[in-house]
CHARMM internal coordinates of N, CA and C (Angstrom, degrees):
IC EDIT
DIST 1 N 1 CA 1.4653
DIST 1 CA 1 C 1.5070
ANGL 1 N 1 CA 1 C 108.25
DIST 1 C 2 N 1.2911
ANGL 1 CA 1 C 2 N 115.38
DIHE 1 N 1 CA 1 C 2 N 129.21
DIST 2 N 2 CA 1.4788
ANGL 1 C 2 N 2 CA 120.88
DIHE 1 CA 1 C 2 N 2 CA -178.99
DIST 2 CA 2 C 1.5303
ANGL 2 N 2 CA 2 C 106.15
DIHE 1 C 2 N 2 CA 2 C -117.11
DIST 2 C 3 N 1.3349
ANGL 2 CA 2 C 3 N 113.95
DIHE 2 N 2 CA 2 C 3 N 128.68
DIST 3 N 3 CA 1.4891
ANGL 2 C 3 N 3 CA 119.72
DIHE 2 CA 2 C 3 N 3 CA 175.57
DIST 3 CA 3 C 1.4943
ANGL 3 N 3 CA 3 C 109.87
DIHE 2 C 3 N 3 CA 3 C -122.23
DIST 3 C 4 N 1.3353
ANGL 3 CA 3 C 4 N 115.44
DIHE 3 N 3 CA 3 C 4 N 136.92
DIST 4 N 4 CA 1.4650
ANGL 3 C 4 N 4 CA 122.26
DIHE 3 CA 3 C 4 N 4 CA 176.24
DIST 4 CA 4 C 1.5295
ANGL 4 N 4 CA 4 C 106.48
DIHE 3 C 4 N 4 CA 4 C -117.23
DIST 4 C 5 N 1.3379
ANGL 4 CA 4 C 5 N 115.93
DIHE 4 N 4 CA 4 C 5 N 119.63
DIST 5 N 5 CA 1.4605
ANGL 4 C 5 N 5 CA 121.81
DIHE 4 CA 4 C 5 N 5 CA 178.32
DIST 5 CA 5 C 1.5331
ANGL 5 N 5 CA 5 C 107.17
DIHE 4 C 5 N 5 CA 5 C -94.05
DIST 5 C 6 N 1.2863
ANGL 5 CA 5 C 6 N 115.81
DIHE 5 N 5 CA 5 C 6 N 128.45
DIST 6 N 6 CA 1.5065
ANGL 5 C 6 N 6 CA 121.51
DIHE 5 CA 5 C 6 N 6 CA -170.43
DIST 6 CA 6 C 1.5137
ANGL 6 N 6 CA 6 C 110.28
DIHE 5 C 6 N 6 CA 6 C -139.19
DIST 6 C 7 N 1.3516
ANGL 6 CA 6 C 7 N 114.54
DIHE 6 N 6 CA 6 C 7 N 172.32
DIST 7 N 7 CA 1.4384
ANGL 6 C 7 N 7 CA 123.32
DIHE 6 CA 6 C 7 N 7 CA 165.19
DIST 7 CA 7 C 1.4929
ANGL 7 N 7 CA 7 C 110.47
DIHE 6 C 7 N 7 CA 7 C -129.85
DIST 7 C 8 N 1.2932
ANGL 7 CA 7 C 8 N 119.06
DIHE 7 N 7 CA 7 C 8 N 174.11
DIST 8 N 8 CA 1.4731
ANGL 7 C 8 N 8 CA 122.79
DIHE 7 CA 7 C 8 N 8 CA -174.19
DIST 8 CA 8 C 1.5006
ANGL 8 N 8 CA 8 C 111.91
DIHE 7 C 8 N 8 CA 8 C -67.09
DIST 8 C 9 N 1.3141
ANGL 8 CA 8 C 9 N 118.00
DIHE 8 N 8 CA 8 C 9 N -34.38
DIST 9 N 9 CA 1.4687
ANGL 8 C 9 N 9 CA 121.36
DIHE 8 CA 8 C 9 N 9 CA -169.52
DIST 9 CA 9 C 1.5360
ANGL 9 N 9 CA 9 C 116.36
DIHE 8 C 9 N 9 CA 9 C -114.17
DIST 9 C 10 N 1.3475
ANGL 9 CA 9 C 10 N 113.92
DIHE 9 N 9 CA 9 C 10 N 25.22
DIST 10 N 10 CA 1.4869
ANGL 9 C 10 N 10 CA 119.01
DIHE 9 CA 9 C 10 N 10 CA -175.67
DIST 10 CA 10 C 1.5082
ANGL 10 N 10 CA 10 C 112.57
DIHE 9 C 10 N 10 CA 10 C -96.05
DIST 10 C 11 N 1.3270
ANGL 10 CA 10 C 11 N 118.88
DIHE 10 N 10 CA 10 C 11 N 107.98
DIST 11 N 11 CA 1.4859
ANGL 10 C 11 N 11 CA 121.51
DIHE 10 CA 10 C 11 N 11 CA 179.11
DIST 11 CA 11 C 1.5267
ANGL 11 N 11 CA 11 C 112.70
DIHE 10 C 11 N 11 CA 11 C -63.08
DIST 11 C 12 N 1.3053
ANGL 11 CA 11 C 12 N 118.39
DIHE 11 N 11 CA 11 C 12 N -32.21
DIST 12 N 12 CA 1.4602
ANGL 11 C 12 N 12 CA 121.63
DIHE 11 CA 11 C 12 N 12 CA -178.67
DIST 12 CA 12 C 1.5270
ANGL 12 N 12 CA 12 C 111.76
DIHE 11 C 12 N 12 CA 12 C -72.41
DIST 12 C 13 N 1.3522
ANGL 12 CA 12 C 13 N 113.37
DIHE 12 N 12 CA 12 C 13 N -29.59
DIST 13 N 13 CA 1.4873
ANGL 12 C 13 N 13 CA 118.74
DIHE 12 CA 12 C 13 N 13 CA 175.59
DIST 13 CA 13 C 1.5368
ANGL 13 N 13 CA 13 C 107.33
DIHE 12 C 13 N 13 CA 13 C -65.31
DIST 13 C 14 N 1.3084
ANGL 13 CA 13 C 14 N 119.98
DIHE 13 N 13 CA 13 C 14 N -41.33
DIST 14 N 14 CA 1.4338
ANGL 13 C 14 N 14 CA 122.20
DIHE 13 CA 13 C 14 N 14 CA 178.71
DIST 14 CA 14 C 1.4878
ANGL 14 N 14 CA 14 C 110.68
DIHE 13 C 14 N 14 CA 14 C -63.19
DIST 14 C 15 N 1.3476
ANGL 14 CA 14 C 15 N 118.67
DIHE 14 N 14 CA 14 C 15 N -38.16
DIST 15 N 15 CA 1.4786
ANGL 14 C 15 N 15 CA 121.12
DIHE 14 CA 14 C 15 N 15 CA 179.55
DIST 15 CA 15 C 1.5280
ANGL 15 N 15 CA 15 C 109.27
DIHE 14 C 15 N 15 CA 15 C -66.63
DIST 15 C 16 N 1.3314
ANGL 15 CA 15 C 16 N 118.49
DIHE 15 N 15 CA 15 C 16 N -42.32
DIST 16 N 16 CA 1.4649
ANGL 15 C 16 N 16 CA 120.77
DIHE 15 CA 15 C 16 N 16 CA 178.12
DIST 16 CA 16 C 1.5225
ANGL 16 N 16 CA 16 C 111.33
DIHE 15 C 16 N 16 CA 16 C -59.78
DIST 16 C 17 N 1.3049
ANGL 16 CA 16 C 17 N 115.19
DIHE 16 N 16 CA 16 C 17 N -50.01
DIST 17 N 17 CA 1.5237
ANGL 16 C 17 N 17 CA 120.45
DIHE 16 CA 16 C 17 N 17 CA -179.86
DIST 17 CA 17 C 1.5022
ANGL 17 N 17 CA 17 C 109.93
DIHE 16 C 17 N 17 CA 17 C -60.83
DIST 17 C 18 N 1.3023
ANGL 17 CA 17 C 18 N 121.48
DIHE 17 N 17 CA 17 C 18 N -43.42
DIST 18 N 18 CA 1.4435
ANGL 17 C 18 N 18 CA 122.52
DIHE 17 CA 17 C 18 N 18 CA -179.10
DIST 18 CA 18 C 1.5467
ANGL 18 N 18 CA 18 C 109.86
DIHE 17 C 18 N 18 CA 18 C -67.90
DIST 18 C 19 N 1.3188
ANGL 18 CA 18 C 19 N 118.45
DIHE 18 N 18 CA 18 C 19 N -34.99
DIST 19 N 19 CA 1.4274
ANGL 18 C 19 N 19 CA 121.67
DIHE 18 CA 18 C 19 N 19 CA -179.33
DIST 19 CA 19 C 1.5521
ANGL 19 N 19 CA 19 C 109.96
DIHE 18 C 19 N 19 CA 19 C -66.77
DIST 19 C 20 N 1.3078
ANGL 19 CA 19 C 20 N 113.95
DIHE 19 N 19 CA 19 C 20 N -43.51
DIST 20 N 20 CA 1.4735
ANGL 19 C 20 N 20 CA 119.83
DIHE 19 CA 19 C 20 N 20 CA 178.73
DIST 20 CA 20 C 1.5491
ANGL 20 N 20 CA 20 C 109.34
DIHE 19 C 20 N 20 CA 20 C -62.53
DIST 20 C 21 N 1.3495
ANGL 20 CA 20 C 21 N 115.69
DIHE 20 N 20 CA 20 C 21 N -48.35
DIST 21 N 21 CA 1.4360
ANGL 20 C 21 N 21 CA 119.36
DIHE 20 CA 20 C 21 N 21 CA 179.23
DIST 21 CA 21 C 1.5254
ANGL 21 N 21 CA 21 C 113.37
DIHE 20 C 21 N 21 CA 21 C -59.63
DIST 21 C 22 N 1.3102
ANGL 21 CA 21 C 22 N 116.83
DIHE 21 N 21 CA 21 C 22 N -40.58
DIST 22 N 22 CA 1.4768
ANGL 21 C 22 N 22 CA 123.12
DIHE 21 CA 21 C 22 N 22 CA 178.08
DIST 22 CA 22 C 1.5372
ANGL 22 N 22 CA 22 C 110.41
DIHE 21 C 22 N 22 CA 22 C -59.54
DIST 22 C 23 N 1.3604
ANGL 22 CA 22 C 23 N 115.91
DIHE 22 N 22 CA 22 C 23 N -34.20
DIST 23 N 23 CA 1.4374
ANGL 22 C 23 N 23 CA 120.28
DIHE 22 CA 22 C 23 N 23 CA 179.01
DIST 23 CA 23 C 1.5440
ANGL 23 N 23 CA 23 C 114.57
DIHE 22 C 23 N 23 CA 23 C -91.11
DIST 23 C 24 N 1.3315
ANGL 23 CA 23 C 24 N 114.28
DIHE 23 N 23 CA 23 C 24 N 8.36
DIST 24 N 24 CA 1.4490
ANGL 23 C 24 N 24 CA 119.52
DIHE 23 CA 23 C 24 N 24 CA 177.17
DIST 24 CA 24 C 1.5226
ANGL 24 N 24 CA 24 C 114.17
DIHE 23 C 24 N 24 CA 24 C 68.84
DIST 24 C 25 N 1.3177
ANGL 24 CA 24 C 25 N 115.67
DIHE 24 N 24 CA 24 C 25 N 29.38
DIST 25 N 25 CA 1.4393
ANGL 24 C 25 N 25 CA 122.75
DIHE 24 CA 24 C 25 N 25 CA 179.69
DIST 25 CA 25 C 1.5122
ANGL 25 N 25 CA 25 C 111.98
DIHE 24 C 25 N 25 CA 25 C -99.53
DIST 25 C 26 N 1.3015
ANGL 25 CA 25 C 26 N 117.60
DIHE 25 N 25 CA 25 C 26 N 123.30
DIST 26 N 26 CA 1.4707
ANGL 25 C 26 N 26 CA 120.92
DIHE 25 CA 25 C 26 N 26 CA 178.26
DIST 26 CA 26 C 1.5221
ANGL 26 N 26 CA 26 C 107.72
DIHE 25 C 26 N 26 CA 26 C -87.58
DIST 26 C 27 N 1.3190
ANGL 26 CA 26 C 27 N 115.60
DIHE 26 N 26 CA 26 C 27 N 150.30
DIST 27 N 27 CA 1.4645
ANGL 26 C 27 N 27 CA 121.63
DIHE 26 CA 26 C 27 N 27 CA -176.24
DIST 27 CA 27 C 1.5267
ANGL 27 N 27 CA 27 C 109.87
DIHE 26 C 27 N 27 CA 27 C -152.86
DIST 27 C 28 N 1.3244
ANGL 27 CA 27 C 28 N 115.97
DIHE 27 N 27 CA 27 C 28 N 163.88
DIST 28 N 28 CA 1.4096
ANGL 27 C 28 N 28 CA 122.38
DIHE 27 CA 27 C 28 N 28 CA 174.41
DIST 28 CA 28 C 1.5235
ANGL 28 N 28 CA 28 C 106.35
DIHE 27 C 28 N 28 CA 28 C -106.38
DIST 28 C 29 N 1.3443
ANGL 28 CA 28 C 29 N 117.51
DIHE 28 N 28 CA 28 C 29 N 128.82
DIST 29 N 29 CA 1.4643
ANGL 28 C 29 N 29 CA 122.46
DIHE 28 CA 28 C 29 N 29 CA 177.24
DIST 29 CA 29 C 1.4999
ANGL 29 N 29 CA 29 C 109.99
DIHE 28 C 29 N 29 CA 29 C -96.09
DIST 29 C 30 N 1.3003
ANGL 29 CA 29 C 30 N 115.62
DIHE 29 N 29 CA 29 C 30 N 132.41
DIST 30 N 30 CA 1.4461
ANGL 29 C 30 N 30 CA 120.69
DIHE 29 CA 29 C 30 N 30 CA 177.48
DIST 30 CA 30 C 1.5318
ANGL 30 N 30 CA 30 C 107.61
DIHE 29 C 30 N 30 CA 30 C -122.24
DIST 30 C 31 N 1.2646
ANGL 30 CA 30 C 31 N 117.93
DIHE 30 N 30 CA 30 C 31 N 117.75
DIST 31 N 31 CA 1.4723
ANGL 30 C 31 N 31 CA 122.99
DIHE 30 CA 30 C 31 N 31 CA -179.52
DIST 31 CA 31 C 1.5444
ANGL 31 N 31 CA 31 C 110.09
DIHE 30 C 31 N 31 CA 31 C -87.81
DIST 31 C 32 N 1.3770
ANGL 31 CA 31 C 32 N 115.91
DIHE 31 N 31 CA 31 C 32 N 103.23
DIST 32 N 32 CA 1.4078
ANGL 31 C 32 N 32 CA 120.10
DIHE 31 CA 31 C 32 N 32 CA -174.64
DIST 32 CA 32 C 1.5384
ANGL 32 N 32 CA 32 C 112.83
DIHE 31 C 32 N 32 CA 32 C -77.34
DIST 32 C 33 N 1.3356
ANGL 32 CA 32 C 33 N 116.67
DIHE 32 N 32 CA 32 C 33 N -8.61
DIST 33 N 33 CA 1.4462
ANGL 32 C 33 N 33 CA 123.36
DIHE 32 CA 32 C 33 N 33 CA 174.83
DIST 33 CA 33 C 1.5157
ANGL 33 N 33 CA 33 C 110.77
DIHE 32 C 33 N 33 CA 33 C -71.76
DIST 33 C 34 N 1.3475
ANGL 33 CA 33 C 34 N 113.97
DIHE 33 N 33 CA 33 C 34 N -36.57
DIST 34 N 34 CA 1.4511
ANGL 33 C 34 N 34 CA 119.15
DIHE 33 CA 33 C 34 N 34 CA -176.98
DIST 34 CA 34 C 1.5485
ANGL 34 N 34 CA 34 C 115.15
DIHE 33 C 34 N 34 CA 34 C -107.28
DIST 34 C 35 N 1.3204
ANGL 34 CA 34 C 35 N 117.64
DIHE 34 N 34 CA 34 C 35 N -14.95
DIST 35 N 35 CA 1.4422
ANGL 34 C 35 N 35 CA 123.42
DIHE 34 CA 34 C 35 N 35 CA -175.51
DIST 35 CA 35 C 1.4919
ANGL 35 N 35 CA 35 C 112.24
DIHE 34 C 35 N 35 CA 35 C -117.54
DIST 35 C 36 N 1.3504
ANGL 35 CA 35 C 36 N 118.35
DIHE 35 N 35 CA 35 C 36 N 101.93
DIST 36 N 36 CA 1.4573
ANGL 35 C 36 N 36 CA 121.23
DIHE 35 CA 35 C 36 N 36 CA -174.00
DIST 36 CA 36 C 1.5424
ANGL 36 N 36 CA 36 C 111.35
DIHE 35 C 36 N 36 CA 36 C -69.21
DIST 36 C 37 N 1.2968
ANGL 36 CA 36 C 37 N 117.48
DIHE 36 N 36 CA 36 C 37 N -29.59
DIST 37 N 37 CA 1.4638
ANGL 36 C 37 N 37 CA 120.12
DIHE 36 CA 36 C 37 N 37 CA 177.87
DIST 37 CA 37 C 1.5571
ANGL 37 N 37 CA 37 C 108.52
DIHE 36 C 37 N 37 CA 37 C -66.56
DIST 37 C 38 N 1.3575
ANGL 37 CA 37 C 38 N 116.93
DIHE 37 N 37 CA 37 C 38 N -44.54
DIST 38 N 38 CA 1.4371
ANGL 37 C 38 N 38 CA 119.05
DIHE 37 CA 37 C 38 N 38 CA 178.49
DIST 38 CA 38 C 1.5463
ANGL 38 N 38 CA 38 C 111.24
DIHE 37 C 38 N 38 CA 38 C -65.77
DIST 38 C 39 N 1.3047
ANGL 38 CA 38 C 39 N 116.86
DIHE 38 N 38 CA 38 C 39 N -35.69
DIST 39 N 39 CA 1.4896
ANGL 38 C 39 N 39 CA 118.63
DIHE 38 CA 38 C 39 N 39 CA 176.14
DIST 39 CA 39 C 1.4957
ANGL 39 N 39 CA 39 C 111.41
DIHE 38 C 39 N 39 CA 39 C -59.84
DIST 39 C 40 N 1.3526
ANGL 39 CA 39 C 40 N 118.16
DIHE 39 N 39 CA 39 C 40 N -46.78
DIST 40 N 40 CA 1.4327
ANGL 39 C 40 N 40 CA 123.26
DIHE 39 CA 39 C 40 N 40 CA 178.68
DIST 40 CA 40 C 1.5609
ANGL 40 N 40 CA 40 C 109.81
DIHE 39 C 40 N 40 CA 40 C -61.14
DIST 40 C 41 N 1.2866
ANGL 40 CA 40 C 41 N 116.44
DIHE 40 N 40 CA 40 C 41 N -45.93
DIST 41 N 41 CA 1.4592
ANGL 40 C 41 N 41 CA 122.76
DIHE 40 CA 40 C 41 N 41 CA 179.66
DIST 41 CA 41 C 1.5744
ANGL 41 N 41 CA 41 C 109.23
DIHE 40 C 41 N 41 CA 41 C -57.54
DIST 41 C 42 N 1.3641
ANGL 41 CA 41 C 42 N 115.48
DIHE 41 N 41 CA 41 C 42 N -47.99
DIST 42 N 42 CA 1.4510
ANGL 41 C 42 N 42 CA 118.75
DIHE 41 CA 41 C 42 N 42 CA 179.88
DIST 42 CA 42 C 1.5493
ANGL 42 N 42 CA 42 C 111.23
DIHE 41 C 42 N 42 CA 42 C -61.77
DIST 42 C 43 N 1.3180
ANGL 42 CA 42 C 43 N 116.93
DIHE 42 N 42 CA 42 C 43 N -44.13
DIST 43 N 43 CA 1.4423
ANGL 42 C 43 N 43 CA 119.40
DIHE 42 CA 42 C 43 N 43 CA 179.80
DIST 43 CA 43 C 1.5211
ANGL 43 N 43 CA 43 C 113.14
DIHE 42 C 43 N 43 CA 43 C -65.01
DIST 43 C 44 N 1.3233
ANGL 43 CA 43 C 44 N 116.69
DIHE 43 N 43 CA 43 C 44 N -39.30
DIST 44 N 44 CA 1.4413
ANGL 43 C 44 N 44 CA 121.11
DIHE 43 CA 43 C 44 N 44 CA -179.78
DIST 44 CA 44 C 1.5471
ANGL 44 N 44 CA 44 C 108.20
DIHE 43 C 44 N 44 CA 44 C -65.02
DIST 44 C 45 N 1.3023
ANGL 44 CA 44 C 45 N 120.20
DIHE 44 N 44 CA 44 C 45 N -35.31
DIST 45 N 45 CA 1.4996
ANGL 44 C 45 N 45 CA 122.99
DIHE 44 CA 44 C 45 N 45 CA -179.09
DIST 45 CA 45 C 1.5360
ANGL 45 N 45 CA 45 C 109.54
DIHE 44 C 45 N 45 CA 45 C -76.76
DIST 45 C 46 N 1.3365
ANGL 45 CA 45 C 46 N 117.62
DIHE 45 N 45 CA 45 C 46 N -45.28
DIST 46 N 46 CA 1.4336
ANGL 45 C 46 N 46 CA 120.39
DIHE 45 CA 45 C 46 N 46 CA -164.44
DIST 46 CA 46 C 1.5434
ANGL 46 N 46 CA 46 C 113.84
DIHE 45 C 46 N 46 CA 46 C -108.92
DIST 46 C 47 N 1.3240
ANGL 46 CA 46 C 47 N 115.83
DIHE 46 N 46 CA 46 C 47 N -16.47
DIST 47 N 47 CA 1.4907
ANGL 46 C 47 N 47 CA 121.48
DIHE 46 CA 46 C 47 N 47 CA -173.47
DIST 47 CA 47 C 1.5171
ANGL 47 N 47 CA 47 C 111.07
DIHE 46 C 47 N 47 CA 47 C 59.50
DIST 47 C 48 N 1.3410
ANGL 47 CA 47 C 48 N 116.32
DIHE 47 N 47 CA 47 C 48 N 23.55
DIST 48 N 48 CA 1.4596
ANGL 47 C 48 N 48 CA 124.52
DIHE 47 CA 47 C 48 N 48 CA -178.19
DIST 48 CA 48 C 1.4866
ANGL 48 N 48 CA 48 C 109.81
DIHE 47 C 48 N 48 CA 48 C -120.38
DIST 48 C 49 N 1.3391
ANGL 48 CA 48 C 49 N 119.95
DIHE 48 N 48 CA 48 C 49 N 147.90
DIST 49 N 49 CA 1.4632
ANGL 48 C 49 N 49 CA 124.65
DIHE 48 CA 48 C 49 N 49 CA 173.86
DIST 49 CA 49 C 1.5328
ANGL 49 N 49 CA 49 C 109.00
DIHE 48 C 49 N 49 CA 49 C -107.06
DIST 49 C 50 N 1.3734
ANGL 49 CA 49 C 50 N 116.38
DIHE 49 N 49 CA 49 C 50 N -10.78
DIST 50 N 50 CA 1.4893
ANGL 49 C 50 N 50 CA 117.90
DIHE 49 CA 49 C 50 N 50 CA 177.94
DIST 50 CA 50 C 1.4890
ANGL 50 N 50 CA 50 C 111.68
DIHE 49 C 50 N 50 CA 50 C -85.12
DIST 50 C 51 N 1.3325
ANGL 50 CA 50 C 51 N 114.67
DIHE 50 N 50 CA 50 C 51 N 156.07
DIST 51 N 51 CA 1.4580
ANGL 50 C 51 N 51 CA 122.23
DIHE 50 CA 50 C 51 N 51 CA 179.55
DIST 51 CA 51 C 1.5225
ANGL 51 N 51 CA 51 C 107.80
DIHE 50 C 51 N 51 CA 51 C -122.03
DIST 51 C 52 N 1.3160
ANGL 51 CA 51 C 52 N 117.22
DIHE 51 N 51 CA 51 C 52 N 160.04
DIST 52 N 52 CA 1.4502
ANGL 51 C 52 N 52 CA 127.01
DIHE 51 CA 51 C 52 N 52 CA 1.12
DIST 52 CA 52 C 1.5309
ANGL 52 N 52 CA 52 C 112.45
DIHE 51 C 52 N 52 CA 52 C -79.64
DIST 52 C 53 N 1.3223
ANGL 52 CA 52 C 53 N 115.05
DIHE 52 N 52 CA 52 C 53 N 153.98
DIST 53 N 53 CA 1.4345
ANGL 52 C 53 N 53 CA 123.58
DIHE 52 CA 52 C 53 N 53 CA 165.17
DIST 53 CA 53 C 1.5014
ANGL 53 N 53 CA 53 C 107.52
DIHE 52 C 53 N 53 CA 53 C -121.20
DIST 53 C 54 N 1.3740
ANGL 53 CA 53 C 54 N 115.75
DIHE 53 N 53 CA 53 C 54 N 130.85
DIST 54 N 54 CA 1.4266
ANGL 53 C 54 N 54 CA 119.65
DIHE 53 CA 53 C 54 N 54 CA -178.62
DIST 54 CA 54 C 1.5248
ANGL 54 N 54 CA 54 C 107.93
DIHE 53 C 54 N 54 CA 54 C -117.33
DIST 54 C 55 N 1.3101
ANGL 54 CA 54 C 55 N 116.07
DIHE 54 N 54 CA 54 C 55 N 131.49
DIST 55 N 55 CA 1.4795
ANGL 54 C 55 N 55 CA 123.46
DIHE 54 CA 54 C 55 N 55 CA 177.36
DIST 55 CA 55 C 1.5270
ANGL 55 N 55 CA 55 C 105.65
DIHE 54 C 55 N 55 CA 55 C -113.09
DIST 55 C 56 N 1.3275
ANGL 55 CA 55 C 56 N 113.83
DIHE 55 N 55 CA 55 C 56 N 106.03
DIST 56 N 56 CA 1.4614
ANGL 55 C 56 N 56 CA 119.53
DIHE 55 CA 55 C 56 N 56 CA 176.70
DIST 56 CA 56 C 1.5234
ANGL 56 N 56 CA 56 C 109.68
DIHE 55 C 56 N 56 CA 56 C -110.27
DIST 56 C 57 N 1.3389
ANGL 56 CA 56 C 57 N 113.21
DIHE 56 N 56 CA 56 C 57 N 98.12
DIST 57 N 57 CA 1.5054
ANGL 56 C 57 N 57 CA 121.67
DIHE 56 CA 56 C 57 N 57 CA 179.95
DIST 57 CA 57 C 1.5702
ANGL 57 N 57 CA 57 C 109.47
DIHE 56 C 57 N 57 CA 57 C 51.57
DIST 57 C 58 N 1.3142
ANGL 57 CA 57 C 58 N 116.83
DIHE 57 N 57 CA 57 C 58 N 43.31
DIST 58 N 58 CA 1.4456
ANGL 57 C 58 N 58 CA 121.44
DIHE 57 CA 57 C 58 N 58 CA 178.40
DIST 58 CA 58 C 1.5317
ANGL 58 N 58 CA 58 C 117.51
DIHE 57 C 58 N 58 CA 58 C 90.43
DIST 58 C 59 N 1.3117
ANGL 58 CA 58 C 59 N 118.16
DIHE 58 N 58 CA 58 C 59 N -10.19
DIST 59 N 59 CA 1.4760
ANGL 58 C 59 N 59 CA 122.81
DIHE 58 CA 58 C 59 N 59 CA 171.83
DIST 59 CA 59 C 1.5058
ANGL 59 N 59 CA 59 C 107.22
DIHE 58 C 59 N 59 CA 59 C -82.76
DIST 59 C 60 N 1.3435
ANGL 59 CA 59 C 60 N 118.12
DIHE 59 N 59 CA 59 C 60 N 117.00
DIST 60 N 60 CA 1.4243
ANGL 59 C 60 N 60 CA 121.06
DIHE 59 CA 59 C 60 N 60 CA -175.79
DIST 60 CA 60 C 1.5612
ANGL 60 N 60 CA 60 C 107.79
DIHE 59 C 60 N 60 CA 60 C -98.24
DIST 60 C 61 N 1.3180
ANGL 60 CA 60 C 61 N 115.07
DIHE 60 N 60 CA 60 C 61 N 126.22
DIST 61 N 61 CA 1.4723
ANGL 60 C 61 N 61 CA 120.43
DIHE 60 CA 60 C 61 N 61 CA -178.30
DIST 61 CA 61 C 1.4951
ANGL 61 N 61 CA 61 C 107.20
DIHE 60 C 61 N 61 CA 61 C -124.88
DIST 61 C 62 N 1.3234
ANGL 61 CA 61 C 62 N 115.36
DIHE 61 N 61 CA 61 C 62 N 125.29
DIST 62 N 62 CA 1.4804
ANGL 61 C 62 N 62 CA 122.53
DIHE 61 CA 61 C 62 N 62 CA -179.69
DIST 62 CA 62 C 1.5156
ANGL 62 N 62 CA 62 C 108.54
DIHE 61 C 62 N 62 CA 62 C -98.82
DIST 62 C 63 N 1.3094
ANGL 62 CA 62 C 63 N 117.55
DIHE 62 N 62 CA 62 C 63 N 125.08
DIST 63 N 63 CA 1.4399
ANGL 62 C 63 N 63 CA 122.20
DIHE 62 CA 62 C 63 N 63 CA 177.67
DIST 63 CA 63 C 1.5607
ANGL 63 N 63 CA 63 C 110.00
DIHE 62 C 63 N 63 CA 63 C 85.47
DIST 63 C 64 N 1.3364
ANGL 63 CA 63 C 64 N 113.13
DIHE 63 N 63 CA 63 C 64 N -179.80
DIST 64 N 64 CA 1.4729
ANGL 63 C 64 N 64 CA 118.78
DIHE 63 CA 63 C 64 N 64 CA -179.69
DIST 64 CA 64 C 1.5145
ANGL 64 N 64 CA 64 C 107.67
DIHE 63 C 64 N 64 CA 64 C -90.63
DIST 64 C 65 N 1.3480
ANGL 64 CA 64 C 65 N 114.05
DIHE 64 N 64 CA 64 C 65 N 84.39
DIST 65 N 65 CA 1.4914
ANGL 64 C 65 N 65 CA 119.76
DIHE 64 CA 64 C 65 N 65 CA -176.07
DIST 65 CA 65 C 1.5201
ANGL 65 N 65 CA 65 C 106.09
DIHE 64 C 65 N 65 CA 65 C -109.02
DIST 65 C 66 N 1.3445
ANGL 65 CA 65 C 66 N 115.69
DIHE 65 N 65 CA 65 C 66 N 90.07
DIST 66 N 66 CA 1.4424
ANGL 65 C 66 N 66 CA 121.58
DIHE 65 CA 65 C 66 N 66 CA -171.90
DIST 66 CA 66 C 1.5002
ANGL 66 N 66 CA 66 C 113.34
DIHE 65 C 66 N 66 CA 66 C -58.00
DIST 66 C 67 N 1.3516
ANGL 66 CA 66 C 67 N 121.10
DIHE 66 N 66 CA 66 C 67 N -42.42
DIST 67 N 67 CA 1.4967
ANGL 66 C 67 N 67 CA 121.60
DIHE 66 CA 66 C 67 N 67 CA 177.07
DIST 67 CA 67 C 1.5141
ANGL 67 N 67 CA 67 C 112.40
DIHE 66 C 67 N 67 CA 67 C -59.94
DIST 67 C 68 N 1.3133
ANGL 67 CA 67 C 68 N 116.60
DIHE 67 N 67 CA 67 C 68 N -42.23
DIST 68 N 68 CA 1.4774
ANGL 67 C 68 N 68 CA 121.58
DIHE 67 CA 67 C 68 N 68 CA 178.30
DIST 68 CA 68 C 1.5131
ANGL 68 N 68 CA 68 C 111.64
DIHE 67 C 68 N 68 CA 68 C -65.10
DIST 68 C 69 N 1.3047
ANGL 68 CA 68 C 69 N 117.44
DIHE 68 N 68 CA 68 C 69 N -41.18
DIST 69 N 69 CA 1.4498
ANGL 68 C 69 N 69 CA 122.08
DIHE 68 CA 68 C 69 N 69 CA 179.45
DIST 69 CA 69 C 1.5091
ANGL 69 N 69 CA 69 C 110.06
DIHE 68 C 69 N 69 CA 69 C -64.97
DIST 69 C 70 N 1.3705
ANGL 69 CA 69 C 70 N 115.62
DIHE 69 N 69 CA 69 C 70 N -46.92
DIST 70 N 70 CA 1.4484
ANGL 69 C 70 N 70 CA 119.85
DIHE 69 CA 69 C 70 N 70 CA 178.83
DIST 70 CA 70 C 1.5322
ANGL 70 N 70 CA 70 C 112.61
DIHE 69 C 70 N 70 CA 70 C -58.77
DIST 70 C 71 N 1.3328
ANGL 70 CA 70 C 71 N 114.25
DIHE 70 N 70 CA 70 C 71 N -42.39
DIST 71 N 71 CA 1.4781
ANGL 70 C 71 N 71 CA 119.05
DIHE 70 CA 70 C 71 N 71 CA 179.44
DIST 71 CA 71 C 1.4908
ANGL 71 N 71 CA 71 C 110.81
DIHE 70 C 71 N 71 CA 71 C -63.52
DIST 71 C 72 N 1.3634
ANGL 71 CA 71 C 72 N 118.08
DIHE 71 N 71 CA 71 C 72 N -45.74
DIST 72 N 72 CA 1.4611
ANGL 71 C 72 N 72 CA 122.04
DIHE 71 CA 71 C 72 N 72 CA -178.47
DIST 72 CA 72 C 1.5500
ANGL 72 N 72 CA 72 C 111.57
DIHE 71 C 72 N 72 CA 72 C -63.81
DIST 72 C 73 N 1.3113
ANGL 72 CA 72 C 73 N 113.75
DIHE 72 N 72 CA 72 C 73 N -32.47
DIST 73 N 73 CA 1.4807
ANGL 72 C 73 N 73 CA 119.09
DIHE 72 CA 72 C 73 N 73 CA 179.49
DIST 73 CA 73 C 1.5270
ANGL 73 N 73 CA 73 C 113.89
DIHE 72 C 73 N 73 CA 73 C -85.94
DIST 73 C 74 N 1.3136
ANGL 73 CA 73 C 74 N 115.46
DIHE 73 N 73 CA 73 C 74 N -10.94
DIST 74 N 74 CA 1.4693
ANGL 73 C 74 N 74 CA 121.59
DIHE 73 CA 73 C 74 N 74 CA -176.45
DIST 74 CA 74 C 1.4868
ANGL 74 N 74 CA 74 C 113.25
DIHE 73 C 74 N 74 CA 74 C 70.47
DIST 74 C 75 N 1.3252
ANGL 74 CA 74 C 75 N 116.34
DIHE 74 N 74 CA 74 C 75 N 35.13
DIST 75 N 75 CA 1.4840
ANGL 74 C 75 N 75 CA 121.69
DIHE 74 CA 74 C 75 N 75 CA 177.75
DIST 75 CA 75 C 1.5448
ANGL 75 N 75 CA 75 C 110.54
DIHE 74 C 75 N 75 CA 75 C -86.12
END
COOR INIT
IC SEED 1 N 1 CA 1 C
IC BUILD
């Protein structure tokens, strides 16, 4: 299960989502700007309030960190 925590106006969130789509990876998007439960979940996992935060099968990646995303996906 892959989750991407985003907000409405985050350009890096768009980059993460596009990168995952380009690699044929499906994900669940959680908008922490509108969903307080998702915001709490993101903070509990990452200890961060900044987005994007990507949870790839328990590997927490803060920001658009392509090498870390590739490693977590096994690419």
